[in-house]
C-alpha positions in Angstrom: -19.9 -9.7 -11.2 -20.6 -6.8 -13.5 -18.6 -3.6 -13.1 -21.9 -1.8 -12.4 -22.7 -4.2 -9.5 -19.1 -3.8 -8.2 -19.6 0.0 -8.1 -22.6 -0.2 -5.8 -20.8 -2.8 -3.7 -17.8 -0.5 -3.3 -20.2 2.3 -2.1 -21.9 0.1 0.4 -18.8 -1.5 1.7 -16.1 1.2 1.6 -17.7 4.6 1.4 -21.0 4.8 3.3 -19.7 2.9 6.4 -16.7 5.3 6.7 -18.7 8.5 6.7 -19.3 9.4 3.1 -22.9 10.6 3.3 -23.3 13.3 0.6 -26.0 12.0 -1.7 -24.8 13.7 -4.9 -21.3 12.6 -4.2 -22.3 9.0 -3.8 -24.4 9.2 -7.0 -21.3 10.3 -8.9 -19.4 7.2 -7.6 -22.3 5.1 -8.7 -22.2 6.6 -12.2 -18.6 7.0 -13.2 -17.0 3.8 -14.5 -13.6 3.5 -12.8 -12.7 0.6 -15.0 -12.5 2.9 -18.0 -9.6 4.8 -16.3 -7.6 1.6 -15.3 -5.1 -0.3 -17.3 -6.3 -3.7 -18.6 -4.1 -5.6 -16.2 -5.7 -3.9 -13.2 -9.4 -3.8 -14.4 -10.4 -6.6 -12.1 -9.3 -4.5 -9.1 -11.2 -1.4 -10.3 -13.6 -1.3 -7.4 -11.3 -2.5 -4.6 -10.5 0.3 -2.2 -6.8 0.9 -2.9 -4.7 2.9 -5.3 -3.9 1.5 -8.7 -0.8 2.1 -10.8 -1.0 4.2 -13.9 1.5 5.5 -16.4 4.5 7.7 -15.6 5.0 6.0 -12.2 1.8 7.7 -10.9 -1.2 6.2 -9.1 -4.9 6.8 -9.1 -6.0 7.2 -5.5 -8.2 4.8 -3.6 -11.9 5.6 -3.9 -12.4 6.4 -0.2 -9.7 9.0 -0.1 -11.1 10.6 -3.3 -14.6 10.6 -1.8 -13.3 11.9 1.6 -11.4 14.9 0.0 -14.3 15.7 -2.3 -16.8 15.6 0.6 -14.6 18.1 2.5 -14.9 20.6 -0.4 -18.8 20.7 0.0 -19.1 21.0 -3.8 -22.0 23.0 -5.2 -23.5 22.7 -8.7 -22.3 26.2 -9.7 -18.8 25.8 -8.5 -15.7 26.1 -10.7 -13.1 23.7 -9.4 -9.3 23.6 -10.0 -7.9 20.1 -9.9 -4.1 19.6 -9.5 -3.2 16.2 -10.8 -5.4 15.0 -13.6 -3.8 11.5 -13.4 -6.1 8.9 -14.9 -9.0 11.3 -15.1 -11.2 9.3 -12.7 -11.4 12.0 -10.1 -11.8 14.6 -12.9 -15.0 12.8 -14.0 -16.4 12.6 -10.5 -15.8 16.4 -10.1 -17.4 17.1 -13.5 -20.5 15.3 -12.4 -21.0 17.6 -9.4 -19.9 21.1 -10.5 -20.2 23.7 -13.3 -16.6 23.5 -14.6 -13.4 21.6 -13.8 -10.0 23.1 -14.7 -7.5 20.3 -14.4 -3.7 20.5 -14.5 -1.3 17.6 -15.1 2.5 17.6 -15.2 2.7 14.7 -17.6 1.5 15.3 -21.1 1.0 11.6 -21.7 -1.4 11.2 -18.8 -3.3 14.4 -19.7 -3.9 13.1 -23.3 -5.0 9.7 -22.1 -7.4 11.3 -19.7 -8.8 13.7 -22.3 -9.6 10.9 -24.7 -11.5 8.9 -22.1 -13.3 11.9 -20.6 -14.3 13.1 -24.1 -15.5 9.6 -25.0 -17.6 9.7 -21.9 -19.1 13.0 -23.2 -17.9 15.4 -20.5 -18.0 18.9 -21.9 -17.3 21.0 -18.8 -13.6 20.2 -18.4 -10.6 22.3 -19.4 -7.1 20.8 -19.5 -3.6 22.1 -19.0 -0.2 20.4 -19.0 2.2 22.2 -16.7 3.4 22.9 -13.1 0.5 22.2 -10.8 1.9 24.3 -8.0 1.3 27.4 -10.2 -2.4 26.4 -10.7 -4.2 27.9 -13.7 -1.7 30.8 -14.0 -1.3 32.2 -17.6 -3.6 29.6 -19.0 -6.6 29.5 -21.4 -9.5 29.9 -21.0 -8.6 32.8 -18.6 -9.6 32.0 -15.1 -8.2 33.8 -12.1 -10.1 32.4 -9.1 -11.9 29.2 -8.1 -14.5 28.2 -5.6 -12.7 25.0 -4.7 -9.2 23.5 -5.3 -8.3 19.9 -4.8 -4.7 18.7 -5.0 -3.9 15.0 -5.6 -0.2 14.9 -4.7 1.7 15.4 -1.5 3.4 18.7 -0.9 5.7 20.1 1.9 3.5 23.2 2.0 0.4 24.8 0.5 1.6 26.6 -2.6 1.0 30.3 -2.4 -0.1 30.5 -6.0 -3.0 28.1 -5.2 -4.1 30.1 -2.2 -4.1 33.3 -4.4 -6.3 31.5 -7.0 -8.9 30.5 -4.3 -11.9 32.8 -3.8 -12.6 34.2 -0.4 -14.8 31.7 1.3 -13.5 28.9 -0.9 -12.0 25.6 0.2 -8.7 24.0 -0.7 -7.8 20.4 0.2 -4.3 19.1 -0.1 -2.0 16.4 1.4 0.8 18.0 3.4 3.9 16.3 4.8 7.1 14.6 3.6 7.5 12.5 0.5 6.6 9.3 2.3 3.5 10.3 4.3 1.2 13.3 4.7 -2.0 14.5 6.3 -5.1 15.8 4.5 -5.3 19.6 5.1 -8.4 21.6 4.5 -7.9 25.3 4.1 -10.9 27.7 4.1 -9.9 31.2 2.8 -10.9 34.2 4.8 -10.5 37.9 4.0 -8.1 38.3 6.9 -6.8 34.9 8.0 -7.1 31.5 6.5 -8.6 28.7 8.6 -6.6 25.4 8.4 -7.7 22.0 9.6 -5.3 19.1 9.8 -7.1 15.8 9.2 -6.5 12.2 8.4 -3.1 10.6 7.5 -2.5 9.6 3.9 0.2 8.7 1.3 0.3 10.4 -2.1 2.9 10.7 -4.8 5.0 13.9 -4.5 3.8 17.2 -5.9 6.6 18.4 -8.2 7.0 22.0 -9.1 8.4 25.5 -8.3 6.4 25.8 -5.0 6.6 22.2 -3.8 9.1 19.4 -4.2 11.8 20.0 -6.8 12.8 17.3 -9.4 
């Protein structure tokens, strides 16, 4: 079966029946070729709904969890989004399809460079890259950007890093897995002028978020 056909089958089998209903989000999953972000030995599994191993002992998340977290953000076309954990670049491409700009931070330089090459080859021009501590967000980075409409974190943390909350606009949304190193729950934070609103949602398992404001090495 062609990869394109597998993409539509994934949407019909794993996303729509489980509550992914945002039309623009589903269209991005139909367009972005996950097989381009997967190692050759895993390509045949590109559109199965489970995580896949990538370099540096990291994983690219299962499509449903990516879709679930992105749908929580309620992404708008003029949003500027901060992504913590570039990883393979697959989620980065999905975000770039939906918003004005993506600012993506990756701890591992090797992963960041691989993702850049693929994303540039796919002709994405609205993505900015940083190698560094994701818990510090886009702090002291170029281009200068101090606040974001939405923030998505693709690694599990014991808490919500204060630096990320500070870089979220009032009214903005942040989605992050919170828990221990073995299991977490998806948390949705909506920033308010006086008190942030936090929702604790579905269980999940992500690789640990390493940095000054999360798990230490």
